C-alpha positions as CSV (number, residue, x, y, z in Angstrom):
1,M,-60.1,11.0,-30.4
2,S,-58.2,9.0,-32.8
3,D,-56.6,5.4,-32.8
4,S,-53.4,7.3,-34.3
5,F,-53.1,10.0,-31.5
6,E,-53.9,7.5,-28.8
7,N,-50.8,4.8,-30.2
8,T,-48.4,7.9,-31.0
9,G,-48.8,9.8,-27.3
10,R,-48.9,9.2,-23.6
11,H,-51.4,9.7,-21.0
12,C,-49.7,12.2,-18.4
13,G,-50.8,13.5,-15.5
14,C,-49.2,16.6,-15.7
15,G,-51.0,20.0,-15.0
16,T,-53.4,20.8,-13.1
17,G,-55.7,18.0,-12.4
18,Q,-56.5,17.1,-16.1
19,R,-55.5,14.2,-18.3
20,V,-53.8,15.1,-20.8
21,F,-52.2,13.6,-23.8
22,L,-48.5,14.5,-24.2
23,S,-46.0,13.5,-25.9
24,L,-43.5,11.1,-24.1
25,K,-40.5,13.3,-24.8
26,H,-42.6,16.2,-22.7
27,C,-43.3,13.8,-20.0
28,A,-40.5,12.8,-19.4
29,Q,-38.8,16.5,-19.0
30,Q,-40.8,16.3,-15.7
31,G,-37.7,14.4,-14.0
32,F,-36.9,11.3,-12.9
33,T,-38.6,9.0,-10.4
34,L,-37.9,8.0,-7.1
35,V,-36.2,4.6,-8.1
36,E,-34.2,6.1,-11.0
37,L,-32.7,8.4,-8.3
38,M,-31.8,5.9,-5.6
39,V,-30.2,3.5,-9.2
40,V,-27.6,6.6,-9.5
41,I,-27.2,7.1,-6.0
42,V,-26.7,3.6,-5.2
43,I,-23.8,3.3,-8.6
44,I,-22.0,6.3,-7.6
45,G,-22.0,4.8,-3.7
46,L,-20.5,1.6,-5.0
47,L,-18.2,3.3,-7.7
48,S,-16.7,5.7,-4.6
49,G,-16.3,2.5,-2.6
50,A,-14.5,1.1,-5.4
51,V,-12.3,4.1,-5.5
52,V,-11.7,4.4,-2.3
53,L,-10.6,0.5,-1.5
54,T,-8.1,0.8,-4.5
55,M,-5.9,4.8,-3.3
56,A,-3.2,3.3,-2.2
57,D,-2.8,4.6,1.7
58,P,-0.5,7.8,1.6
59,R,1.2,6.6,5.2
60,G,2.2,3.6,3.5
61,R,1.7,-0.3,4.6
62,I,3.8,-1.9,7.2
63,A,4.1,-5.3,4.8
64,D,5.9,-2.0,2.4
65,D,7.9,-1.2,5.2
66,V,9.4,-5.4,5.2
67,D,9.4,-6.1,1.6
68,R,12.0,-2.5,0.9
69,F,13.6,-3.9,4.2
70,A,13.6,-8.0,2.8
71,G,14.9,-6.4,-1.1
72,R,17.6,-4.1,0.6
73,A,18.8,-7.6,3.1
74,G,18.5,-9.6,0.1
75,A,20.7,-6.8,-1.9
76,A,23.1,-6.4,1.0
77,R,23.9,-10.1,0.5
78,D,24.1,-10.1,-2.8
79,S,26.9,-7.0,-2.8
80,A,28.7,-9.4,-0.6
81,I,29.5,-12.2,-2.6
82,I,30.1,-10.0,-5.6
83,S,32.9,-7.3,-4.0
84,G,33.9,-10.8,-1.9
85,K,34.0,-8.1,0.9
86,P,32.4,-8.1,4.3
87,V,29.0,-6.2,4.6
88,A,27.2,-5.4,7.0
89,L,23.6,-4.2,8.0
90,W,22.1,-2.6,10.9
91,V,18.5,-1.8,11.8
92,S,17.6,0.8,14.7
93,A,14.2,1.8,16.4
94,T,13.8,4.6,13.5
95,A,16.3,3.5,10.4
96,Y,18.4,0.7,9.1
97,G,21.2,1.1,7.1
98,F,24.4,-0.4,5.6
99,E,28.6,-0.7,5.9
100,R,31.1,-2.1,3.7
101,R,34.5,-3.2,5.1
102,D,36.8,-1.4,3.5
103,G,40.9,-0.9,4.2
104,G,40.2,-2.6,7.3
105,Q,37.4,-0.4,8.6
106,W,33.2,-0.1,7.9
107,Q,32.2,2.6,5.9
108,A,28.5,4.0,5.8
109,V,27.1,3.0,2.1
110,T,25.9,6.7,1.4
111,E,24.4,5.8,-2.3
112,G,22.1,4.0,-3.7
113,P,20.1,1.2,-3.0
114,L,22.6,0.0,0.7
115,A,21.8,4.0,1.4
116,T,20.8,4.8,5.0
117,R,16.7,4.5,5.2
118,N,14.1,5.9,7.5
119,W,11.2,3.8,8.5
120,A,7.9,4.3,6.7
121,G,5.8,7.4,8.4
122,D,5.2,6.3,12.2
123,T,6.9,3.0,11.9
124,R,9.8,1.7,14.7
125,A,11.2,-0.5,15.2
126,Q,10.9,-2.7,18.3
127,L,14.9,-3.6,19.7
128,G,14.3,-5.2,23.3
129,S,16.3,-3.6,25.6
130,T,19.2,-3.1,22.3
131,T,19.0,0.4,20.3
132,Q,21.1,-1.4,17.4
133,I,21.2,-4.1,16.0
134,R,24.2,-5.9,13.0
135,A,24.8,-8.6,10.9
136,V,27.1,-9.0,9.3
137,F,27.5,-10.8,5.4
138,D,30.3,-12.7,4.8
139,S,32.0,-12.7,1.2
140,V,29.7,-15.8,1.4
141,G,26.9,-14.1,1.6
142,R,26.2,-15.7,4.8
143,A,25.2,-13.7,8.1
144,D,27.6,-14.2,11.5
145,Q,24.0,-13.8,13.4
146,T,20.0,-14.2,12.6
147,L,18.2,-11.3,13.3
148,R,14.4,-11.1,14.7
149,F,12.9,-7.9,15.7
150,A,9.1,-6.0,15.0
151,L,8.3,-3.6,13.1
152,E,5.4,-1.6,15.3
153,R,3.1,1.4,13.6
154,G,0.0,2.6,14.9
155,G,-0.9,-0.6,17.2
156,N,-0.1,-3.2,14.2
157,A,3.4,-5.5,14.5
158,V,4.9,-7.0,12.6
159,T,7.7,-9.4,13.2
160,L,10.7,-10.2,11.2
161,R,13.4,-12.3,11.1
162,M,16.1,-12.5,8.8
163,D,18.3,-15.9,8.9
164,L,21.7,-16.8,8.4
165,D,21.2,-16.8,4.9
166,G,19.9,-13.2,4.7
167,K,16.6,-14.7,3.7
168,V,13.6,-11.7,5.5
169,T,10.5,-13.6,6.2
170,S,7.2,-11.3,8.6
171,G,4.3,-13.0,10.5
172,E,2.0,-11.1,12.3
């Protein structure tokens, strides 16, 4: 065999035990090595793990409930200041909502961000021995009492506190 053929071809132990010089293209058609397959499997596994970790939990997180509640409590406080009329916030085991004082009576807010909301998924508020707690923001945005309760979902619980200024904080 000539030197020029040996430089352009590759020895490949394929076939019926014969040692033949074949082009690189022909050797590549025989398949992938075990190492190449393992590298591809590891890359697919890493990418799959990254996708799963970035997907949102379809049930939501308990922290999302806390954030939504805190935002709406702040909006109720702001509404009381802007309108110059008291706004009440109530919390039950399955929902929370707001009422406005109008014409000497409390009226439930039925539209917008202050409409009654159910806790997401199977989240429940643990209120102790009472079925509902309530705080009223006056026209300067101060609540008549602090609120403290726990949100529980699937064995996880977070304690919420709302101070007299309407600021909601949470702790595990």
